[in-house]
N, C-alpha and C positions, 0 to 999 in steps of 0.2 A: 946596598941602597936601592938598586934596581929591583931586587926581590921584594923589599918592603913596599915599594911603589906598586908593584904588580899585585901584591896581596891586598893592598888598600883598594885598588881599583876593582878587584874581583868582589871584595866585600860590599862596596858601593852598588855594584851591578846586582848582587844578590838581593840587597835591601830594596832596590827599585823594582825588581821582579816580584818580591813579596807583595809590595803595596799595589802593584798592577793587578796581581791575582785577586787580592782582597777587594779592589775596586770593581773588577769584573764580576766577582761573586756577589758583591752588594748590588750591582746594577741588575744582575740576573734575578736576584731575590725580589728586587722592586718590580721587575717586569712580571714575575710570577704573581706577585701580590695584585698587581694591576689586572692581570688576566682573571684572577679569582674574583676580584671585586666586580669586573665587567660581567663575568658569568652569573654571579649572584644577583647583579642588577637585572640582567636579562631574564633570569628565572623569576625574580619578584615582579617584573613587568608582565611576564606571561601569566603568572598567577593572578595578578590584578586584572589583566585583560579577561581572563576566564571568569573571575568573580564578578566583573562588571556586567556580565551578560544577564545577571539576575538582580532583582526578580524579573521573571518573564510573565507578561500578561497576554492571555490568549482570549480573544473575543470569539463568541460562538452563539448559536441560536438560543441557548438557555442562560446566557449571561456572560460573565467574565471570570476566568480562572487565573489566579495568581500562583506561580510556582516559585518559591523562594530560593531554592538551590537545586542543583542537578540531582535528579532522582536516581536512587540506587535500586530500588525495588519497584518494578513496573508490573502492574496488573492490566490486563485487557479484558473487555466484556463484549458479548454479542458477536457480530460477524466480521471476520477477517483482520481485525486490529492486531491480533497476535502475529499474523503473518508479516505485517509491517515491521513490528519489533524484531522478529526473527531475521527478516531480510537485512536488518541493520546490525545483526550480530548480537541482539539482546534476547536472552531467553526470559519471558515473563515469569514471575514468581506465581502466577496463577492466570488462567484464561478460560473463557467459555468454550464448551464443547461445540463443535459444528453439529448443527441439527438437520443438515440436508446433504445428501450425497455420500454419506459415510457408509462404508460397506460392512463395518463391525461395530463393536461396542466401545471402541477407544475414544470416539469423539474427535478423531484426528483425520483430516483430509490428507491425501498422500503427499502433497507438497509441503504441508506442515510437518508431517512425521520425517520426511527426508531432511528438512533443514534442522529439525531437532537432533536427529542422529548426527548430522554434520557438525553441530555445536557441542556434541557430547551430552545432551540432556536426555537421559534414559528413563527418568521417571517424573514427567511433568505433572504439575498440579492443575488438573482439568476440572473446571466447575461443571457439574451436570445440572445445568440450569435451563434446560429447554422449555420448562414450564413456568419460567419466571426467574429473575435475578436471585441468586443465592447470597444475600447480603452478609450473612454470617460467614460464609466461606471466603467471600472477598475481604471482609474485615480480618479474618484469621491469617490471610496472606500478608498482612501488615504492609500495604503498599505505600509508596511515596507519591505515586500518581496513578490514576485510572484512566485508561485510554478507551474512548468510545466515539471516535470521530466518524465511524460507520456504524450506526446503531439506530434504535428506535426508542431510546430511553425517554420517559416522560419527565415533566418538570418535577413531579413528586419523586421519581427515581433519582433525578439529579440531586435534589435536596438531601435525600438519604445517603447517597453515595459521597456527597460532599462532606459529610460529617466524618467519613473514613479517611479520605485523601482528596487532593485537588483532582477534578474531573475535566477531561478534554472531550467535549461534546461535538456534535455535527455543526457545520457552518450555517446552514439555512433551515433545513427541515429534516424530519426523520427519514432515514433510508434513502436519502438522495445524494449523499456525498459521492463525488467521483473518486476513482482510485488516486488521482493526483491529490485532491483535497484531503483524502484520508492519510496519504503519506506525509503531506506538509503538516497537518495538525498533529498527528501522532509523533513525528519526528521532532517537532518543536516542543511538544510535551515532555519528551525525553532528554531535551537539551542537545539534540542532534540535528538541527535545522540544516546545516551544510551538508551533512551526510545524506539527509532526506532528499535534498535538491539533486545530488549526484545520483541517487537511486532512481529518481524520476527520469533523469537523462539517460541512464543506462537502459531503463525499461523502454523509453521511447525509441532509442536506437535498435533495440531488439525487435520491436513491433515493426519499424520501418524496414529493416533487413528482411523480415519474414514476408511482409507485405509485397516486396518487390517481385516475388514469385507469383503473385495473383493480381495482375494489372486489371483483370475483368471485374474486380470488385469495386473499384473507384467510380463514384457517381451514381451508383445504382440506388434505387429507392427501396427501403426496407421497413418492415414493421415487426416488432416482437409481439406475437399473439399467442395466448394460451387458450386452447380449445378443451372442452370437456365432453367426452363421449356420452356422459350421463345427461347433459343438458347443452344442446347445440343452439339453444335460442339466445344465449348470452356469451359474449367473447370478452376475454380479459386481456387488456393491452398494457404493456409497460411503456410509458412515455419517454421521450428523450431525456427527461430530468433523472430518470432511474439510471443507475450505473450501467445496467445491461444495455439500455437504449443508447446511453452516452457513448459506450464502448463501440457499439456498431457504427455510430457516427465518426468516431475516432478512426475507424478502419476505412473511412472514406465514403460511407454511405449517408443517405439522408432519409428522413421520414417524409412521406408524401404530404403535400398541403392539405389533401382531403382528410387526413387523419389529424393533423395539427388543429384543424378547424373544430374538431370535436372536443377538444380539451378546454374545459371551462375554468380549471384551477391550475395555473402555471406551476404551482408548487407541488402538485400531486404526482407521485411516481407511477400511478396506475389509472386506467380508464376502463369503464365497462361500456361495452358496445352491443346494442341489440342486433341480432342477426338480420333483422329487417333493414338495418342501415349498413349492410355488408358492402354496398357500393363504395364506401370509404376506403376499402381495401383494394379496389380494382386497379389503382395506379401503382401498387407495390410490385416491383420487380422480384422481390424475394420476401418470404415470410420465415421468420426464425421463432422457435418456440420449444416448449417442453413436449415430448411425445414420442410415438414410435410408428412403425409401419401400419399397425392395426388402426391407430387413430387416424392416420392419413387416409386410409382407405374409407373410414367411416365419414370423414369430412368430404371426401371426393364424391361420395355417393349421396350427400345431402343436397336436396333441391336448391337451397339458397347458397350455402357455403361452397358447393361444388362449382359454382359459377365464377368464383374468384379466379382471375387468369393465372396467378401464381400457382394456385392449387391444380388447375386444369393441366398445366404443363409440367408440374412436378417440381417447381422452384421453391421448395419447402425444406428448410434445414431444421429438422427435429432433433433435439438433444435428448437421448434416452437416459433412463436412470441407472443403466449398467455401466456407465463411464464416469470418471471424475469430472468430465466436462460439465456435467449437470449442475455441479456447484461452482463452476468457474464463470458463469454468466455475470456474477458480481465480482469483477476482477480486482486483483491486487498484484504487485510485482511477482510474488511467488507463484500464484495460480496462472498468470499470464505466461511465464517462462515454461511452466509445466504443460500447459494445454494448447498453446497458440498454434502449433503445427496442426493438430487435429481439428481445431476450430476453423482455421482458414481453409483446410481441405474440405470440411463439410460445407462451408458457405460458398467456396469457389465452385464445388461441384454442382450445387443447386443453381447458381447463376449460369453455369454453362448450359443448362437446359433451356435457357432463353433463346439461344441461337439454333437449337435443334428443331 
């Protein structure tokens, strides 16, 4: 009798155990299903969030550009826009050759080549369009977007390019976009606005770090002046609207009021100044420009230009054509990182002559 009762009890316990295991398994399956549903829901929400960014409308000097979806094939034209794309890790399917400062026939400045190598792009599609845009080559690249935030394209160019793909043009006027504006517009055009903002912060931090070694630069008055040994009667000045002048101001310097008074068109990136009005440069602590030692000696010997105080004491930072720095006056994140040490050393050395 006792054996029968014991057997019955064991059987009942076994049945309970089975039901308990089934219940646990069932609950576990339900939990797994819930997790899968939750993950799927999160993924769907992420996709929806990405999709909701489009269409993107970008306003610029030549109109409005609507980009319907994230571009996969990026083309850049004219100056420096390819470097913004590369700095963001995107290799353009086509871009314009650099037409200034290149030491070979590659059309690539050293910082551009360095980044292309880093990204594994060994055979870039470079447009040899220094004599005008190659619309056929641009079209053959089959772009989803054309970046021209720093450029001099005309309204006619813009209309033709827009028949190929959406075009991101400059914000206010030709050849006056700052490096920040170029990054902002080009990054937005690629659907990488946040990445562009981070690139700007990183570049600003780099500039600040490098500037800390040159406290003598802050507050000095500067003018970017291009002299020609063939004609010393006319001077060519880049205004603060030009990216070259704007970058000098970013380094902590200012243009003298005597020069700003000569500017009649606030949107113009350049100004012609007669040597007869050379007094406008007398307040400059520093003159920056393209040139070499021979040009400096010619200017110093001139009866009018030689009277400029910055010229008399040698506070002239001339950028020669033998260095990549000659093409870095119009800066972008890649060129800044590549040349800022050399640039600050050149400027700082010229300013040091004020105290001597």
